[in-house]
C-alpha positions in Angstrom: -6.8 19.2 -10.9 -4.5 22.2 -10.7 -5.4 25.0 -13.1 -2.8 26.1 -15.6 -2.4 29.6 -14.3 -2.4 28.5 -10.7 0.6 26.3 -11.6 2.4 29.3 -12.9 1.8 31.3 -9.7 2.7 28.4 -7.5 6.0 27.8 -9.3 7.0 31.3 -8.4 6.4 30.6 -4.7 3.3 32.8 -4.3 1.3 29.8 -3.1 3.0 27.2 -1.0 0.8 24.3 -1.9 0.1 22.9 -5.3 -3.2 21.0 -5.4 -3.0 17.3 -6.2 -3.0 16.5 -9.9 -5.0 13.4 -10.7 -2.6 10.7 -12.0 -3.3 10.2 -15.6 -1.6 10.7 -18.9 -2.9 14.2 -19.4 -1.6 15.5 -16.1 1.8 14.0 -16.7 2.1 15.0 -20.4 0.2 17.9 -21.6 -2.1 19.6 -19.1 -1.9 21.3 -15.7 0.6 23.7 -17.3 0.6 27.5 -17.5 -1.6 29.1 -20.0 -0.6 32.6 -21.1 -3.7 33.8 -22.8 -1.8 36.3 -25.1 -3.9 37.2 -28.1 -1.5 36.9 -31.0 -2.7 39.4 -33.6 0.3 38.9 -35.9 -1.5 36.1 -37.8 -3.8 38.6 -39.6 -0.8 40.3 -41.1 1.0 37.2 -42.3 1.5 37.1 -46.1 1.5 33.8 -47.8 4.9 32.6 -49.1 4.7 32.7 -52.9 7.0 29.7 -53.1 4.5 27.4 -51.3 4.7 23.9 -52.6 4.2 20.2 -51.7 7.9 19.5 -51.5 8.6 17.4 -48.5 5.0 16.2 -48.2 3.3 12.9 -48.8 -0.1 12.5 -50.4 -2.6 10.7 -48.1 -5.3 9.3 -50.2 -8.8 9.8 -48.8 -11.1 7.0 -47.8 -13.2 5.5 -45.1 -11.7 4.4 -41.8 -12.4 3.6 -38.2 -10.9 6.0 -35.6 -10.7 5.7 -31.9 -9.5 3.0 -29.4 -10.7 -0.6 -29.1 -8.1 -1.9 -26.6 -8.2 -1.4 -22.9 -5.4 1.1 -22.7 -7.2 4.2 -23.8 -8.6 7.0 -21.7 -12.4 7.6 -21.8 -12.2 10.3 -24.5 -10.7 7.7 -27.0 -14.0 5.8 -27.2 -16.1 4.7 -28.9 -14.4 3.7 -32.2 -16.3 5.4 -35.0 -16.4 5.6 -38.8 -15.3 8.6 -40.8 -14.8 9.5 -44.4 -11.9 11.8 -45.3 -10.8 13.6 -48.5 -7.2 13.1 -49.5 -4.6 15.6 -48.4 -0.9 16.3 -48.4 0.9 16.0 -45.1 4.4 17.1 -44.1 6.7 14.1 -43.9 8.3 15.5 -40.8 7.6 17.9 -38.0 8.4 21.5 -38.9 12.1 22.0 -38.1 14.0 24.9 -36.6 15.5 25.7 -40.0 12.0 25.8 -41.6 10.6 28.0 -38.8 13.5 30.3 -39.0 12.8 30.9 -42.7 9.3 31.9 -41.7 10.4 34.3 -39.0 13.1 35.8 -41.2 10.6 36.5 -43.9 7.8 37.9 -41.7 9.4 39.3 -38.5 6.9 37.1 -36.6 7.3 37.1 -32.8 6.1 34.0 -31.0 3.9 33.8 -28.0 6.8 32.8 -25.7 8.7 35.9 -26.7 5.9 38.2 -25.4 5.3 39.4 -21.8 2.3 38.0 -19.9 -0.8 40.1 -19.4 -1.8 39.9 -15.7 -5.4 40.9 -16.4 -5.9 37.9 -18.7 -3.9 35.5 -16.4 -5.8 36.2 -13.2 -9.1 35.1 -14.9 -7.8 31.6 -14.3 -6.8 32.0 -10.7 -8.7 31.7 -7.4 -10.3 34.9 -6.3 -7.9 37.0 -4.3 -4.7 35.5 -5.7 -2.0 38.3 -5.4 -0.4 39.7 -8.5 3.1 38.4 -9.1 5.9 40.8 -9.3 6.2 42.5 -12.7 9.6 40.8 -13.1 7.8 37.5 -13.3 5.3 38.5 -16.0 7.9 38.4 -18.7 8.6 36.5 -21.9 9.2 32.8 -20.9 8.3 29.3 -21.7 8.3 25.8 -20.1 11.6 23.9 -20.0 12.0 20.3 -18.9 14.5 19.6 -16.2 14.9 16.0 -14.9 14.5 15.4 -11.2 17.4 14.1 -9.1 15.5 11.1 -7.9 12.1 9.4 -8.4 9.1 11.5 -7.5 5.3 11.1 -7.4 3.6 11.9 -10.6 1.0 14.2 -9.1 2.9 17.5 -9.6 4.3 18.4 -13.0 6.0 21.4 -11.4 8.7 19.0 -10.3 10.1 18.7 -13.8 8.6 21.6 -15.7 10.2 25.0 -15.1 9.0 28.4 -16.3 12.2 29.7 -17.8 12.6 33.4 -18.6 13.8 33.9 -22.2 13.1 30.4 -23.3 11.6 30.3 -26.8 11.9 28.5 -30.1 15.4 30.1 -30.7 16.6 29.5 -27.1 15.1 26.2 -26.3 16.7 25.7 -22.9 16.6 29.4 -22.0 19.2 32.2 -22.2 22.6 31.0 -23.4 21.1 28.1 -25.4 21.1 28.3 -29.2 20.0 26.5 -32.3 23.5 25.8 -33.5 23.6 22.2 -34.6 19.9 21.9 -34.0 18.6 23.1 -37.3 17.1 19.7 -38.1 15.4 19.2 -34.8 11.6 20.0 -34.6 10.8 23.5 -33.6 9.4 23.7 -30.0 8.1 26.4 -27.6 5.5 27.2 -30.3 1.9 27.8 -29.4 -1.1 26.8 -31.4 -1.3 30.4 -32.6 2.3 30.3 -33.7 1.7 27.1 -35.6 -1.3 28.7 -37.3 0.8 31.7 -38.4 3.4 29.4 -39.9 0.7 27.5 -41.7 -0.8 30.7 -43.2 2.6 31.8 -44.4 3.4 28.4 -46.0 0.0 28.1 -47.7 -0.9 25.1 -45.6 -3.0 24.4 -42.5 -2.9 22.3 -39.4 -4.4 18.8 -39.7 -7.7 18.0 -38.1 -7.5 15.4 -35.4 -9.2 12.9 -37.7 -6.7 13.5 -40.5 -3.8 13.2 -38.0 -4.9 9.8 -36.7 -5.8 8.5 -40.2 -2.3 9.5 -41.5 -0.6 8.0 -38.4 -2.2 4.7 -39.1 -0.8 4.8 -42.6 -3.7 2.8 -44.1 -3.5 0.1 -41.4 -6.9 -0.4 -39.8 -6.2 -1.7 -36.3 -2.7 -0.4 -35.4 -1.8 0.4 -31.8 1.2 2.5 -32.8 2.3 4.1 -36.1 4.8 1.3 -36.7 2.5 -1.6 -35.9 1.6 -3.4 -32.7 4.9 -4.2 -31.1 5.4 -2.4 -27.8 7.6 0.6 -27.9 10.5 -0.9 -25.9 10.4 -4.3 -27.6 12.7 -5.1 -30.6 14.7 -2.2 -32.0 14.0 1.5 -31.2 11.1 2.8 -33.2 10.5 6.3 -31.8 12.0 8.9 -29.6 10.6 8.3 -26.2 11.7 8.1 -22.6 13.2 4.8 -21.4 13.9 4.2 -17.7 12.4 5.9 -14.7 10.6 9.2 -15.5 11.4 12.0 -14.8 14.8 11.2 -13.2 16.6 8.6 -15.3 16.6 8.2 -19.1 18.6 5.2 -20.2 18.8 6.6 -23.8 18.2 3.2 -25.3 16.8 4.8 -28.4 19.9 6.9 -28.8 18.6 10.3 -27.7 18.4 12.0 -24.3 16.2 14.8 -25.7 14.8 15.8 -29.0 15.9 13.8 -32.1 16.6 15.2 -35.6 13.6 14.5 -37.8 13.8 11.2 -39.8 15.9 9.6 -37.1 13.5 6.6 -37.0 11.8 4.7 -39.8 8.7 6.2 -41.3 5.2 4.6 -41.1 3.5 3.0 -44.1 2.5 6.4 -45.4 6.1 7.6 -45.4 5.6 10.0 -42.4 8.3 10.3 -39.7 7.9 10.8 -36.0 4.2 10.3 -35.8 5.0 8.8 -32.4 7.3 10.5 -29.9 9.8 13.4 -30.4 7.2 16.2 -30.0 3.5 16.6 -29.4 1.9 18.0 -32.6 -0.9 20.6 -32.7 -4.1 19.8 -34.5 -6.7 22.4 -35.6 -9.5 21.0 -33.4 -10.9 22.3 -30.2 -10.6 19.5 -27.6 -14.0 18.0 -26.5 -13.9 15.1 -24.1 -17.3 14.0 -25.5 -16.7 14.5 -29.2 -16.3 10.8 -30.1 -19.7 10.1 -28.5 -21.2 12.6 -30.9 -19.3 11.2 -34.0 -20.4 7.6 -33.2 -24.0 8.4 -33.8 -23.4 8.7 -37.6 -20.7 8.3 -40.2 -18.9 11.7 -40.4 -17.4 13.2 -43.5 -14.2 15.3 -42.9 -15.0 16.0 -39.2 -13.4 19.3 -38.2 -13.7 19.0 -34.4 -16.0 20.4 -31.8 -17.4 23.9 -32.0 -15.9 24.8 -28.7 -13.6 23.5 -26.0 -14.9 21.0 -23.4 -12.4 19.8 -20.9 -14.2 18.7 -17.7 -10.8 18.6 -15.9 -10.1 22.3 -16.5 -13.4 23.8 -17.8 -12.3 27.4 -17.5 -9.2 26.9 -19.8 -9.9 26.5 -23.5 -7.9 23.6 -25.1 -6.8 22.5 -28.5 -5.9 18.9 -29.4 -2.3 17.7 -29.5 -1.3 14.3 -30.8 1.5 11.8 -31.1 3.4 11.9 -27.8 6.9 13.2 -27.2 10.4 12.3 -26.1 9.1 12.5 -22.5 6.5 9.7 -22.9 7.3 6.6 -20.9 5.4 3.3 -21.0 5.0 3.4 -17.3 2.8 6.5 -17.1 2.2 8.1 -20.5 1.3 6.3 -23.7 0.8 9.3 -25.9 2.5 7.6 -28.8 -0.5 5.3 -29.3 -2.3 6.4 -32.5 -5.6 6.9 -30.7 -4.2 8.9 -27.7 -6.0 12.2 -27.4 -4.3 15.0 -25.5 -5.0 18.7 -25.1 -3.4 22.0 -24.0 -4.1 25.7 -24.0 -3.6 27.2 -27.5 -1.3 29.9 -26.2 1.0 27.6 -24.3 4.4 26.4 -25.7 6.6 23.8 -24.2 10.0 22.2 -24.9 8.2 19.1 -26.3 5.4 20.6 -28.4 5.7 21.3 -32.1 3.6 20.6 -35.3 3.4 19.6 -38.9 1.2 20.9 -41.7 -1.2 19.6 -44.2 -2.3 21.0 -47.6 -5.4 20.4 -49.7 -5.2 19.6 -53.4 -8.4 20.4 -55.4 -7.1 18.4 -58.3 -7.0 15.1 -56.4 -9.7 12.9 -55.0 -12.8 14.1 -53.1 -15.2 11.7 -51.5 
């Protein structure tokens, strides 16, 4: 498995060979991508918005449920299925949009991770010993932009479709020259876990735990494969913004979108939540631990908040946080991240063109288990 930082250096031509990436959904969707390891200290100075409310949120009543996979399509970290109890919580109906994130930035002056230069001293900790330092001109504010390939390619090298674009950020999603004009209702992207946490603090909310996210995605339905039910994603009518055709070179746009879709473009789930599958990956609060479900299966857990530290055997040196829900780049042939049980992970300081978030909010006046 190629390390995140090694991928960055290789993309700039400093290493001619990129190690083979094991073919699985994580390599294709959300890992083997450059981590930046920029400590974002702006969060400590964020002041909560006095107008924080539950407008645009749905109440998710607490209860007992079974989480995790029971079918044969999951990865090892989705098993075993286990029982949890959760308090009720409010959850954003949609992913946080560009318009909403702009209000936060305008109010606070916040600068996202992608808008900051890269610290070589931190980056080289992930690289093989003796890796030469890239030119200073490469250690600049940038983020990962998706560019389709011109023909079918093997799935072992995400560098074929992910490109480190100088100047790409939440407000220039495809890099310099791109804007948010007409995209106000699209989900904000190129946001790191740290950026999402800063927005949550300002809005008086928080990121969902992984357990809360899956519970809400199921919408009270016990054995769903997808947020909408059990019908496969490309059967019937379009149900989510995903990739149709041959990834990463040909998208047939059967669902009506070639890239991101405005929020609420597809029907909500039983809980009234939109885009819990596809569109963008969504940050959760938890550290990723490949063995976490094994631990939870030993007893019924109440409001599990995730592992105490990261544990990714595929990239043990790179801390990871959980992302859920899949994105517009998920295709049934290689990545089924839109399954409600699919667990993915990425470095908390990494932003991409298909990663966003939604918030949750506690309500002390409502039910506690």
